[in-house]
Steps between C-alpha positions, in 0.01 A plus 500: 500500500650842404615728782286814526601847624277754675684821583237589761613199711854640541553627855765757394341777289845560339472163331169568326626720213773241447235231484321703233821503295549130547141434386552719194842333426669839532871498593589595857754783548750576775249687710269195492792280605573733794137473613532119474816492711340747752171315553431294809210325327695185418185299425378769263841507328480126467153524349626741233799282411293179503256656254791622272659157504177311439432714194847406368539138615165374627518256785821334365810490720819389330785308646810328369672174580842660523838434656726780629872457431762744637837412340707728723467741790833667437434864415720804446226720644505319830603806697272759327168323470427535868153340482629166371554199723595256224825635356848409609848626405722248312694398819226557751365217709194347344581589143435248224513463126352196329674326215280433198484132594380600846230724350393217268490258794282744699268535200447126490220555759297596191544161339211327678290806581264735319766779491467723195718796597850546636531837673870586507651800683813556704777742590731705286799270496820674389633202301202316352483580131206512265588150375436358848140612469442417135645154557276463808187597300596280210574207731177538686301514177673187371410314819157642553368621157141558626617736781506876441800697626444836669848619583707789625385840617573826311785560748660168411459562128673840529781348717569240226506773236769683706708185548478410131545857384200463275150644476193407698342390171786261427462334838125460453537366147751238622271391782196485273691287248595267784133447590400784736118546520462812712666724762394527865422848637749520793750774558258788445466571876365863491607724219541816708857630486496592868368157606757314287780714646389374840429132438693407184752768416689327217211311345356586162304823495126484439553620143763233440272230634223616274744508204591135543131402500427723200776327309363158600152595388632624165664157455175322571602391852214559740585605857353550843526807715520564874515757774668448838293679767501541872848645567586875467288593197199737516165468335608748234811285434273204447270694266791628293626141468162370393460781250834412342400132463165602349678736261732231371201262461321762295804515278581126461225282640769260616421458873307189588449548867569739789622365831512733812782362719490546876830603662627262763730662759680205657869429443572821309653834578197705413278309742748556780538871419122544498453299817268273310660156556219249563234745380399451136225680309146476630212324329337840462798626294521182298137500398505875429796466262338208316175698454659824393721320255193342339316832480784721379667257254199470280708383199684211674290185471592325825587576862679230704517439873825346616398254771851426630527866604153573638380147601256273317213626716551861403550407135164327519342819635675701225295311243210724604711814477567512134750215469469229233827312527670305784867416510548139412636179652853655528652178643783676683488874577829655626499878457212602728566224752848648550318819585290340766195366314333228718297330227581160362763476225253375239137413460333179390317523168170386650536745789521784248181381327322479835627841609340653193178300532488608869474858380201400282705553188568274200859361485677505166847358455707707257845503347735800504312666215155463666401234258250265666652161590213362706164636611329185628609337823222250563739208480710647781206456733503131402858473627716553194848599619648794315729666758871527444715238664612619839312832473409620854128526573303784654130515564286793399313661791 
């Protein structure tokens, strides 16, 4: 049954003219976004976003049977990305770099599972060349030809271009020829120059991040996009960031999905400086950022909730706040667990299906390009086993 929207039912009068715009499919502006961030009517905000999402995606909620692979945590930005808990210097305790054979061995978990996507990101290793990654992609495709490969953030792509003394385009072409399907959206953080100077001084600028994704889109490589929230940024910083994403999407149409990422303060310098260790973002902030993303980014088809960061329960709630995609099976999540995430490392395929059904939505398994893989799960109720071997299990609340 389609979701309806009655502006008169909104408790905050400031939301009613925005509801009129949403009903008329008129684009929201920065002042509208400020009103959305300022409102305390969380349920009204959720109602608006749920309506906007239902009009775009109906009651479908997408998920992927994916496996995260992080080839190295060695990163030359270890001492300047103060929000990161994953990175290590080359000789620092806890550093690791996988050989290609080790990566291929880890990927073998996909052999007897429904996995259809490898999600590959890592640190900016000073010595790993472009050939390491193209050989990795080529080797994974040879071993698992049905699995899509979503690999390397814009920051990693630009790092490889510097090492190889070549252009961003040349790196992307080489990776596409090796079998790359799409790019993840990480590394965007918040585009504000002042914010980046505080949390990631030597990282790509916002314009440089956008330029990598523009180049990918021009080459026919679709990408995701993100925003890291809940640290030192203001509402205006967030709005400026969302407007830049929307502007590039107007230009290229290459973004598949938007993922708001919640900052985790444990085991990193920024969390200690802010006195935030042990205190992550609130459910209020998480739901608000999902909803505002859906309403403001009218030209990006999908909005994803990342359950390893915000918990499966909150991701289930987010499905009524404008969200139509849930992070997948994952298998082994490292980056956010190094930052203090308390969720399980992966999720059982059937638990994902039940999480979505528990929100009274219709689960749809997708691949990296949002092509439907499976939209009927009746045989699962009869006991058909589809979960990845050894994947940890969580239960939707």
